[in-house]
N, C-alpha and C positions, 0 to 999 in steps of 0.2 A: 504493500500500500504506500509506503514511504517513497519507493522508487517511482510508482505511478504518479504520485503527487508532484515529484520533482519534474516529471515529464510535462506536466501541465503548467509549469511556471517559467518565467523568463530567466535568462542567465543570472540576473541579480537576485534570484530566489524569491521574487515577489511577483505574484500574478498581477498583470496590468492589462488594460484594455488598449490593444495596439491598433485596432482598426481605424482607418482613415476614410472619410467619405469624400467622393468626388464633388466637383462643383455642381453637376447636374443633380446628384443625390442631395446635396445640401440645399439646393434651390427648392426641391420638392419637399424636403423635411421642414424647411422654415416658411414655405409659402411665399417666397420672394424670388425675383428674377436674378439672373447671374449679374446683371449690371448693378442691381441694388446691393448684392452681396459684395461685389468688388468695391463699391463705394464705402460700404461699412468697414471693409478692411483698410482702406486708405484713411478713413476717419479715426482709426485706432480702436474701434470697438472690440476687435479681436486682433491678435497678432499671429498671422499665418506663418508656419515653418516653411522655409525654402530649401531646395536641394543646393548643395555646394557647387556642383559642377555646372548645372544649367539654370540655376536660380528660379526653378519652377516650383509652384506650390505643391507641397507634399500631400495636402488634403486637409479636411476639416475633422477635428476631433469631436466626439459627441458633446463634450463640455462646451466647445466653441459653438456648436449648433444650438445648444440649449441657451447659451448666452445671447445668441442672435434671436432666438425665439422670444426670449424675455424682452429684448430691445424692441422687436417689432410687434410684440403683443400677440404672438401666434402660438404660444405654448398652450396645449389643450387641457390644462388642469381645470378641475371642477370649480364652480362658483360656490358661494356660501349656501345656495339653495340646493346644491347637488350633494347627495350622500356619498361618503366614502364607501365603496362596495367591497365586500369580502367574498372571495371566490374560492371554493374548495375544489381541489382536484382529488377525486376520491373514488376508490374501487374496493371491492371485497378481496380482490385477487392481486398478487404480486406479478411482476413481469409484464405489465400492460402499458408501460411507459408513463406511469403517474408522475414520477419525479422529473423525467425528461420533459414532460408537458409543462409541469409547474415552473421549472427553471427557465425554459425557453419562452414561455408566455410572459413571465416576469420581465425578462430582458426585452422582449418585443414591446411591451408597454412602456418600459423606460426609454427605449429608443425612439418611441413616439413623443416623448417629452413628459410623460406622466410620472408622478411620485409613487414609488412602489415599495411595499414591504412584503418580503417573502418569509413565511413562517414555516420552518421545518418541524413537523410534528412526528416524524418517523425516526425511531431510534437507530435505524440503519444509516440515517443521515446522508443519503445520496445527494440531496439538494445542497447541503452544507459543503460536501466534498466538491461539488461542481464550482464553488466559488473560491477554490484554492486552499481549502483547509483540510487537514487530516483530523477529523472530528475528535477521536479519542486521544489524540495527542494535544490538540489545541484547546479543548473544552472539557469542563467538568459539569456536574449537576448544577452548580451555582450559576453557570452561564446560560442555562436554559429557562424554560417557563416555570420550572419547579419552585424556585424561591417565591414567586408570586402566588402560586397555588397554596403554598404553606403560610402565606400571610406576611412574608418578610418585606415585601415591597407594596406600595400603593398603586404603582403603575408599572408599565413594561419598559420604561426608558433604559433601565439597567442592563437589559440583555439585547438591545438593538445595536447591530454593527453596520458600519458602512462597508461596502464591498468595492472591489476593483471596477465593477461595472457602474458607470455613472447613472444615478437615479434609482438604484436598487439597494435597499437596506435589508438586512437579514437578521432574523431570530434563529440562532443555530440549534442544532440537535446533536446528540452523541449517544452512545450506548446507554449511559446511566439514565437517559430520559425515559427508558422503559419503566422506571420507578413511578412515573407520573400516573400510569395506568393503575398500579396497585394503591397508590396514595389516594387517588380519587375514589376508587371502589371501596377502600377501607373506610374512608371518611363518610361516604354515603351509607354504608352498612351500619355505621355507628350513630347515624342521625336519629334524633329523638322523635322527629315527626316528619310527615310528608313535605312540609314547607322547607325544612332544613335540608332534606334529601334533594329536593328540587333544585336548591342552590348549587349543588355540586355538578349539575348538568349545564350550568350557565357560567362556569368559571372562565372559560376561554372568552366568551362574549363580554363579560365584565372587564377582563383584562384588555382586550382589543379596543373597547370603548374609551380607554384612557389615553390612547395614542392616535385615534383615527383622524384627528384634526390635522395631522401632519402629512397625510397620504391621500392619494386619489383611489388607489386600489390596494387591497391586501390579498395576497395569494397564499393559500395554505396547501402544503404538500402533506397528504394524509397517509397514515400507515394502512397497510392492506389487511385490516382486521376489524371486527366488531367489538367495541368496548367503550369505556368511558371517554377515551380521547376522541374516538370516532363520533360519538354522540355529541360531545361538546363542540366538535367542528361543525356538525350539522346544525346545531342550535345557533351558532354564531355567524353562519354563512348566509349571504344574500342570494347566492347562485351556486350551483354544483355542476361541475363537468365530470362525466364518468367515462374515462378512457376504456375502450372495449375493442380488442382485436377481433377480427371476423373468424372466430373458431368456436367449436361446440362448447368447450369447457368455459371459455371466457364469456360466451353468450349466456350460458346457464348461470354463471356467477352473477352476471348483471341482473338477470331476472330475480334472483334471490336478494340482491342488493336493494332493488326497488320494493320488494315485499318487506324487507327490514325497515326501510325508511317509513313506509306506511304504518307499520305496526308500532314501532318505537316512538315515532314522532307524535302519533295520536295520543300517547300516554305522557310524553315529556313536554311537548309544546304544541298543544292541540290547535292553537290559532296561528301557528307558524306559516308564513307565506314566503315563497321564493320568487325571485325574478324569473328564474328558470332552473330546471334540472334536466340536463340534456346529455345524451350519449355522444361521445366523440370516437369515431372509428379510428383505431390506431394500429400501427405495425401492419398496415394493409399492403398487399402486393397484388396489383391488378393483373399480373402475369399468371397468377394462380387461379384456376377456375373455381376452386373451393372458396377462396376469399371473395371472389366476385359474387358467387351464389349466396354466401352468408351475408354480405353487405346488402344484397337485395332483400333477403329475408328480414334483416334487422330494420331496414327502412320500412318494409311493409308492416311490421309489428309495432314499431315505436313511432313511426310517422314524424310529426313535427317535434317530437321529443328527442330528435336526433339531428345533429348538425349536418348540413349539406356537404361541407368540405370534409375531406378525408386526410388524416395524418398518414401519408404513405410511407412505406418502409424505404429507407435509403441508407446505404452503407456509410455515407458521410456523417450522419448523426451518430451512428454506432462508433465510428472511428474516433470522433471527437470525444464521446463519452468515455471511451476506454483510456483517454489521456486526461480526464478531469477537465475537459474543455467543452465549449458549446459552439454551435454553428455561428451564433451572432458575434462571438468575440474572436473569430478567426481573422487574421490579417487580410486574407483574401478569401472570403466565404464562397463556397460552391453555389453557383446561381440556382441550380435545380433544388438544392436543399433549402436555400433562402425562399424560393418561390413556394415550396410546400408549406413551410412554416408560416410565412406571411399570409397566405390564403386562408389557412386554418384559423390563425389568431385574429385576423381582421373580422371574420364572421363572429367570433366570440366577443371581440371588442364592441362591435356594433350592437350585439344583443344586450350587452351591459349598458351601453350609453343610452339606450331607449328610456332608462329610468332617470336620466339627468334632464332636468327642466331646460337647462341651457342648450340641449341638443334636440329637444322635442320638435321645435319649429322646423329645424333643418330636416328632420326625418319625415315630418308631415309633408313637406314640400317634395321630398323624394319618393313619397308613397310607401315608405317603410312601415310607418304606423298611421 
């Protein structure tokens, strides 16, 4: 693990965001023309790095693009009337790309200019690893959500980390976080009455409410199991994305997952409303007839409770993950992999933005709502 961690870091032993965006990319991301961007550079709003040999612009960093967005007023952060939305990436089953989806979606949102908090709630800590940490070397129980759950802190500021990826903050996880499951279950079992027991299913929601003002979106990477952590995540979430590969066992697991939500939530949070709970087809290979058949079956059964876009299988994503890297932080990302990710996450993003008053007029004009 230590060797793989080093492979994902730069020569200075620190993971950094090395990607540079071209002028055309910067123009699209800031919503301003090349001429306007050139003028901003000459006015000293940002200082562009030049090559030594040809004095050409190396490219725009994401920090520079965000600075330009702030200067032009084109950063898409929510208004005071828009809620900070919490999105759970959750499944009953492991190996369905839950962590890969959570990490890449967080980075997609940050690249768009949103303020993002990624909460790693899986003791395996794959999401934490993706941001350049060796979890069980870098973190202990005190660095996770557990101290808040034990009443040692009044808010979650103590465990929030800045990451190498501009715009993404992280609440890390590590193996000792598995204790959270037992601590919550034990506390609920000892509760003197139903009201006190009810409180332990809302711990995550209460914690996230203390820091929501600083973010546009909170993305939660969930563990592949049913327990107190899973239920807490369902209670605190505004929307749920369920990664599901097109195969028999994964399909069956998702059916059981929806039964669980219906039964458990009817007892824990009977009035709970979600912006959406939708299936995202993941690890799909359209060259395999069985995958195509299963995706058709899934669409037939789940209908509008399934995203239209598909998270296609690509070797590029797997290659990056094996080095504790992501597609978005590659110096020169593969265009096909970027296209797959952008198409999937744009659909999820728009589904979320429908609940923002600041976007509703735009969506009404476009006929989306």
